[in-house]
N, C-alpha and C positions, 0 to 999 in steps of 0.2 A: 384234660387231666383233672382228676378229683383228688384232693388231699383229705385222707380219711378221717383225721381227728377233727376236721371242720365240716366235711361234706361240701366243700367249696370248689366250684369249677374255676380253673385257671387256664387262660388262653395264651398261647405264645405265637407272636407274629414277628418275623424278622429280628429275633433276638430280644424282643420286649415282651415281658409277661404282664398280664393284666388280670385283675379280678373282676367279679361282677359289679354292676352299679348298685350302690347302697344309699339309703336315705337315713343318715344318722339322726338320732333323737336329741332334743334339747333337754338337759336334765339340771340346768343351773338357773332356771328362772327365779328361784327363791334364794339364790346365793346372796349373802350379806358379808360386808367387811367395813370396818370403821363406822358401823351404825347405819349404813345405807345399802340399798340394792346395788348390784354390780351391772356391768355392761350387758350381762346376759338377761337382764330385764328388758322387755320390748320398749317400754317408754323411755328408759334411760338411754338405750341404744339409739332410738330415733331422735332424742334431744341432741345427741352428739353427731348426727348426720348419717347414721346407718339406716338401712332399710328395715332392719329388724334385729332381734337379739342374735348375736353370733353363737354358734355351737363352739364349745371349747376345743381348741386346736388338737390336743392329744387324742380326742375321740377318733380322729382319722387314722391313728397309728394302727388300730386293730385290723384295718383292711389290708395292711401290708404283711401281717403275720403269716397267713397261709402261704403267700407267695414266697416269702423269705425262708420259711420252714421247708418249702419244697426244694429250695436251692441248697440250704446248709444243714438241713436236718435238725436234730435236737440241739445241736451246738448253737443254733440261733437263740434259744432261750437261755443258754448258759453263758455265752460270751458275745451275743449280738448287740448292735448299737444302731439306733435310728436317730438321725440328726437332721432336723427340718426347720426351714425358714417358711413361716406362714405368710402367704402372699395376698389372699383374699378370704373374707369371712364366708362361712356357709350358714344359711338360715334353714331352720327345720322345714323339710319338704323338698329341699334341693337334693339332687342326686350327685354322688361322688364316685369316681372310679380311680383305683390305685394302680400305678404302673411301676415296674422294676426292670431295669436293664440287666439282662442276664450276664453275670461276670464270667470270665474264663476260670478254669480250674485253679489257676495260679493267683487270681485276684482275690483280695480280702476286703474289697470295698467296691461299691457300685452306686449308680445314680438311681434315685427314686423320685417320683412325683405323683401328684393327684390332680385330677381335672374335674370340673363340673361338666354336665352334658353340653353346655355352651362352648366348651373348650377353654374356659377361663381357669387359670391355675389356682388351686387351693393351697398347695405347698410344693416345695421342691427341696431336695437335700441328698443325703447319702445314707446307705446302710452298710455296715461293716461287720467284720468278724474278728474277735480278739483271741486271747485276752490282751495282747499288745495291738491296739487298734491303729490303723493308719490315720493320718490327719483327717478329721471329719469336716463336714460342711460348716458347722458352727465354729469349730476351732479356727478354721481359716477366716471366717467372717469376723470373728472377734479380734483376731490378730491384725486384720487389715484395716480396721477403723481407728481413727484418732480418738483419744480420750477427750470427752466433752469438758468444757470449762465453764464455771459460773452457772451451774444448773440452779433452777429455782425450786421446783418441787422436790428435787433430790439434793438440796443444798447441804443437808446434814449427813449425807452418805459419802463414804470414801472407799476407793479401791483398797482392798486388804482388810476391810472390816470383817470380823469373824464372830460367830456365835460364841458366847462365853463358856458354854459347857455342852456336853453331849445331850441330845434329846432322845428319849426312848419312845419308839413308836411300834405299833402292831396293827394289822388290818385283819379283822375277822369278817366272816360273811355278813354278819348283821351289826358290825361296828358302826356307830354313828360318828360321822366325820366332822361334825360341827357346822357352823354357818357357812364356812368356806365351800363345803361340799355336802349339800343337803340331801344326800342319798347314801345308801349302803352298797357294798360290793354285790350283795345278792340282788338288789334292785338294778344295778348296772348290768349284771349278767342277763337280766330279762330283756334288756334293750340294746346290748352291744351289737355292733354290726357284724362281727364274726365271732361266734361262740365256739370255743375249743373245748373238747372233752376234758382236758387237763385243768381247766379253770373251775370245774364244777365240784361241789361238795360231795355229791352222792357217788361219784366214781373216782374219787381222788386216789384210791389204792392202785389205780391203773397208771398213774404217772410214773415216769422213770425216777422221780425224786422222792416218791413215797408220800407226797402231800400235794394238794392243789397249789397251783402257781398263780401269782398276781399278774394280770395282763399288763403289757407294756403301757397301755393307756392309763392304767390306774397307779403307776409308779409315782407320777407327779402328785396326785392326791395323797399318797402315803407320806410324802416328804413335806407337804404344805398345809396339812390340816391342823398342825400345831403351830404356835408362835415360833418364828425363826430366830429370835434373839438378835436380829440385826437392826441397825437404824432404818427407819421407814420413810416412805414418801410423805410429804405434807398432805393434809387432807382437810375436808373431804375432797377426794379426787378419785378418778376411775381409770383403771388400766386394763390392758388385755395382753395376751401372750403373743409376742412377735416371733420368738424362736424357742425351740425346745429340743434337747437331746437327752435320750435315755440310753445309758451304756451299761451293759452287763460285763463284769470282769470275772466273777466266780458265782454266777447265778444258777438258777433263777431265784427270784424272791418268792417266798412261800407264804401262803395264807396262815394266819395265826402264829407266825414266827415274829418274835420281838427283835428289833434292830436299833442300832445307835445311829444318830445323824449328827454331822457337823457341817456348817455352812460358811461360805466366804463370798464376799462381793469381789468379782474378778473383772468387771468392766462397767463403765458408765458411758452413755451415748445420748445423742440428741438428733432429732429431725425437726422439720417445720411444725409438726403437729404433736410430737411426743418427747418425753425424756425417758431414757431406758436404763434399767439396772440389770446387770448380768449376775446371777447367783449360781455358784457351783456347790452342790450338796454331795457329800460322801455318805453312802449307806454302808454301815459296818456290822460285822458279826458282833453280837453282844458278848460272846465268850472270848474272842481273840482280838477284837477291834480291826481285823482284816477288812479291807474294802471289798464289798460284795458287788456294788454297783455305784454309779454316779448319775446325777442329772445336771444339766446346764440349761438354765432358764433365763430368757430375756423378757422381762415384763416392761411394756411400754405404757407409761402413764400419759393420758391425753391432757395437753396443756389447757384446752378449753374447759375441762372438767374441774379445774381448780380456780375458784372464784377470784383469788388474790394474785393470780399469775402475773397480770400486766403491771400491777403496782409494785410487786416484789421484784420483777425483772428490772424495772426502772431503778429501784434501790441498789441492786447489784451492779448495774452499769456505772453508778457513781463511785463504787468502791475501787 
């Protein structure tokens, strides 16, 4: 089966659809925040015990788009949601395959996952169709975990913290997204694993919405390239994406269209290696303030990356 707007071959075996293997590109090697390189720098990643710099998790979302569009049609771009827990990092050169369980005609949610050639999980989660979405993978995960107490790196962050005002954002094809995302949308489209006709500037008149659309994998850069107005992790420290959900409610999001953002901390967590902050972002119409889409992001900050972690942990234990 070939999906024409991608020219992508999709195979179905026993009710499971899969796309072709792809080797996603690393585009964040020069990413900076808090004045230092991120985990997407090879040396930084190796210092923290990784084999190499991980590719940013949302990069893998594009491999699901042709499959989910083949199931739900244009509604996927308008009211689709992908909700993923990232299980293992991918290093440039590794091959990834996306899988989707075919839903019944009545179902509005289904299971999705991605594997390396070795069979190792890259991510797993759900894809759903709204605008009233069933409970997603990350909503269930967030609600099932206890709130962490006496965090060190996130000591100054509280559930319920909100950005103080709306942030105005827009993504053009050649918009520079700052040190957080050292590439443009045009550069991303030259390297994206699945290029859709409707993403492209030159044939935008052919889209059902009259303008080119922002790929699912680029929604998180749209909402994160400006300061979020929330209390931050102590630093210098290094984090990575543990979970991400991108949900359309009245989409798609359009290139060169301005939007309003507001953000809220909705969860805090901890593991042996990390402290986690869950941020929900509402993407709103600049005219009506209607919610067009949301993201739910869990950023896990590595304890070993914060030099003062042990001493501050001892201080908090005495409190």
